[in-house]
C-alpha positions as CSV (number, residue, x, y, z in Angstrom):
1,M,99.0,82.0,93.6
2,T,96.1,80.9,92.7
3,R,92.9,83.1,91.8
4,L,91.2,81.8,95.4
5,M,94.2,83.1,97.1
6,I,94.2,86.2,95.0
7,I,90.6,86.5,96.0
8,L,90.8,85.9,99.6
9,L,93.7,88.2,100.1
10,C,92.1,91.0,98.2
11,L,89.2,90.2,100.5
12,L,91.3,90.4,103.5
13,T,92.9,94.1,102.6
14,A,89.9,95.5,101.4
15,C,88.4,95.5,105.2
16,G,88.8,99.2,106.5
17,R,88.7,100.6,103.1
18,G,86.0,103.5,101.9
19,V,85.4,107.0,101.9
20,P,84.2,109.1,104.9
21,D,81.2,111.9,103.6
22,D,83.6,114.5,104.9
23,A,87.2,113.8,103.7
24,R,89.0,115.9,101.9
25,I,91.8,113.7,101.1
26,I,91.5,110.0,99.4
27,V,94.6,107.5,99.1
28,A,93.6,105.4,95.7
29,G,96.6,102.6,94.3
30,D,98.2,99.2,94.4
31,S,99.4,96.9,97.7
32,V,102.1,99.6,98.9
33,M,99.3,101.9,99.7
34,A,96.9,99.2,101.1
35,W,99.4,97.2,102.8
36,N,99.0,96.7,106.8
37,R,95.1,97.9,106.6
38,G,94.3,94.8,108.7
39,A,96.1,96.3,111.1
40,N,94.8,100.0,111.2
41,Q,98.1,101.0,110.3
42,S,97.9,101.4,106.1
43,V,99.1,105.0,104.5
44,A,95.7,106.2,104.6
45,A,94.9,104.9,108.3
46,R,98.9,106.6,109.6
47,L,98.2,109.7,107.1
48,S,94.8,110.3,109.0
49,A,96.6,110.3,112.0
50,R,99.2,112.3,111.2
51,L,96.9,115.1,109.9
52,Q,93.9,114.5,112.7
53,Q,91.7,114.8,109.8
54,P,89.9,111.9,107.7
55,V,91.4,110.1,105.0
56,G,89.5,108.4,102.4
57,D,91.4,104.6,101.0
58,V,90.5,102.9,98.1
59,S,93.6,101.5,97.1
60,L,94.0,97.0,96.9
61,S,96.5,94.9,96.3
62,F,97.7,93.4,93.2
63,A,95.6,96.8,91.6
64,R,97.3,97.6,87.8
65,I,96.8,101.0,86.1
66,T,95.4,98.7,83.1
67,D,93.2,96.0,82.8
68,G,94.2,92.9,83.5
69,P,93.8,89.3,81.7
70,S,91.5,88.3,84.5
71,L,88.2,90.2,85.3
72,L,90.0,91.0,88.8
73,N,91.5,93.5,87.4
74,R,88.7,95.2,85.6
75,G,87.3,96.5,88.6
76,P,88.5,98.3,91.8
77,L,91.9,96.3,91.1
78,N,92.0,98.8,87.9
79,I,93.3,101.9,90.1
80,T,92.5,104.1,86.9
81,R,88.5,102.8,88.2
82,Q,89.6,103.3,91.7
83,A,90.3,107.6,90.8
84,E,87.2,107.8,88.7
85,P,84.3,108.4,91.0
86,L,86.5,110.4,93.5
87,R,85.5,113.5,94.4
88,A,88.3,115.4,97.1
89,E,90.5,118.4,97.1
90,W,93.2,115.8,97.3
91,V,93.9,112.2,95.6
92,I,96.8,110.7,96.3
93,L,98.0,107.8,93.6
94,N,101.2,105.1,92.9
95,G,100.6,102.5,90.5
96,G,102.2,101.5,87.6
97,A,104.7,98.2,89.3
98,N,102.3,95.3,88.8
99,D,101.3,96.3,85.6
100,L,105.7,96.5,84.7
101,R,106.0,93.4,86.3
102,A,103.1,91.3,84.4
103,N,103.5,92.7,81.1
104,C,106.9,92.6,80.5
105,G,108.7,90.8,83.8
106,C,111.6,94.2,83.6
107,Q,112.4,92.8,80.0
108,S,111.7,95.0,77.4
109,C,108.9,97.6,79.0
110,N,109.1,99.9,76.3
111,A,105.9,99.1,75.0
112,T,104.1,98.9,78.6
113,L,105.9,102.2,80.1
114,D,104.2,104.2,77.0
115,Q,101.1,102.4,77.6
116,L,101.3,103.8,81.2
117,I,102.6,107.0,80.3
118,T,104.6,108.3,77.0
119,R,108.2,109.6,76.8
120,D,107.1,113.4,76.7
121,A,104.0,112.5,79.3
122,S,101.6,113.7,77.4
123,D,99.6,110.0,76.4
124,G,98.8,106.8,78.4
125,A,96.6,105.3,80.8
126,I,98.4,107.9,83.8
127,P,98.0,111.2,82.4
128,T,94.6,110.2,81.3
129,M,93.5,109.8,84.4
130,V,95.7,112.8,86.2
131,R,94.0,115.2,83.8
132,K,90.3,113.9,84.7
133,L,91.2,114.0,88.5
134,R,92.7,117.7,87.9
135,Q,89.5,119.0,85.7
136,T,87.7,118.1,88.8
137,G,90.0,120.3,90.8
138,A,91.3,117.7,92.3
139,R,95.0,118.3,93.2
140,V,97.4,115.4,92.5
141,I,100.1,113.7,94.5
142,W,101.8,110.8,92.8
143,V,103.9,108.7,94.9
144,E,107.0,107.3,92.9
145,Y,108.1,103.9,94.6
146,Y,110.8,103.0,96.8
147,T,113.3,100.3,96.3
148,A,112.8,97.1,97.7
149,P,115.0,94.7,99.3
150,R,113.5,92.6,96.3
151,F,115.2,94.2,93.2
152,A,117.9,96.2,95.0
153,N,121.0,95.9,92.3
154,S,118.5,93.4,90.1
155,G,117.4,94.5,86.0
156,C,114.1,95.8,87.1
157,L,115.9,98.8,87.9
158,R,116.2,100.3,84.9
159,P,112.6,100.3,83.8
160,Y,111.8,101.8,87.2
161,R,113.9,104.5,86.7
162,Q,112.7,105.1,82.9
163,F,109.1,105.2,84.8
164,E,110.1,107.4,87.2
165,Q,111.3,110.0,84.3
166,R,108.1,109.9,82.6
167,L,106.3,110.7,86.1
168,A,108.3,113.3,86.9
169,R,107.8,114.9,83.4
170,M,104.1,114.6,83.7
171,A,104.7,116.8,87.4
172,A,106.6,119.5,85.7
173,Q,103.9,120.2,83.2
174,D,101.0,120.5,85.6
175,A,101.5,122.9,88.9
176,G,98.6,121.0,90.6
177,V,100.5,117.9,90.7
178,T,103.4,116.8,92.8
179,L,105.9,113.8,92.7
180,I,107.1,112.1,96.0
181,D,110.2,110.1,95.5
182,L,109.9,107.7,98.2
183,D,114.0,106.5,97.5
184,A,114.9,110.0,99.1
185,T,113.7,108.4,102.6
186,F,113.1,104.7,102.5
187,S,117.0,102.6,101.5
188,P,117.0,99.1,101.1
189,Q,119.6,98.8,103.6
190,N,117.0,99.5,105.7
191,T,115.0,96.0,106.4
192,A,113.2,97.7,109.3
193,L,111.1,99.7,106.5
194,F,109.9,96.4,105.2
195,A,107.4,93.7,105.5
196,A,109.1,90.1,105.5
197,D,108.6,89.5,101.7
198,R,110.8,92.2,101.4
199,L,108.8,94.2,99.2
200,H,106.1,95.8,100.8
201,P,106.1,98.3,103.8
202,S,106.2,97.2,107.5
203,A,103.7,99.5,109.6
204,L,106.8,101.5,109.7
205,G,107.4,102.1,106.2
206,S,103.7,103.1,105.9
207,D,104.4,106.0,108.1
208,L,107.4,107.2,106.6
209,I,105.0,106.9,103.3
210,A,102.2,109.0,104.8
211,A,105.1,111.7,106.6
212,A,106.3,112.1,103.3
213,I,103.1,112.8,102.0
214,A,102.0,115.2,105.2
215,A,105.2,117.0,104.5
216,V,103.4,118.0,101.5
217,L,99.9,118.6,102.5
218,Q,100.6,120.1,105.5
219,P,101.3,123.3,104.6
220,Q,98.5,123.6,101.9
221,L,95.6,122.7,104.5
222,R,97.1,125.3,106.8
223,A,96.7,127.9,103.9
224,S,93.4,126.7,103.3
225,T,91.9,127.2,106.7
226,T,93.3,130.6,106.7
227,R,91.6,132.4,103.9
């Protein structure tokens, strides 16, 4: 994909991106979150519909956790920079897939994994980002990746499984961090959940992700309104 095509796609997926003044919940991350935004069917849009309240959305396709070689990856296409200015009760995050694919191509990924999150989850770009969000008072929901049909039964699953194990250790260390495992609800055999590229979510898939997030948020939101 040429640089011009990337810029045009980023501009397209940025439509509808923003944070309402009264948003208590903000979604940040990569294309899994941003997909279907043009049809108002992104994860944030579906979450807003399910919760019946505004949800901010700063996610962008091609976004990475760490800086990439292009200047495009050093602004809002860097998820840590997306998250840095956020002030909300809840921040919904994902990310890391673009780092793993670009930096190690599913081969010899230990260095990239350590850059994202160390084995004991004490250091790396992700724990640093999450700690900064927690210091603002935000609670964090990290949405793990599903297994996409494009990568099912491939060598790419091994580094992703290691990544998930490290994220689970991070969540276990902080009660204010919740992990959602999309593999619990997404099956790569259910093609209705995936876009034509067999990687990104269809509108139905985006809604299923929103449903998993809403299941975590709804009891918390009800409890906060009755205090």
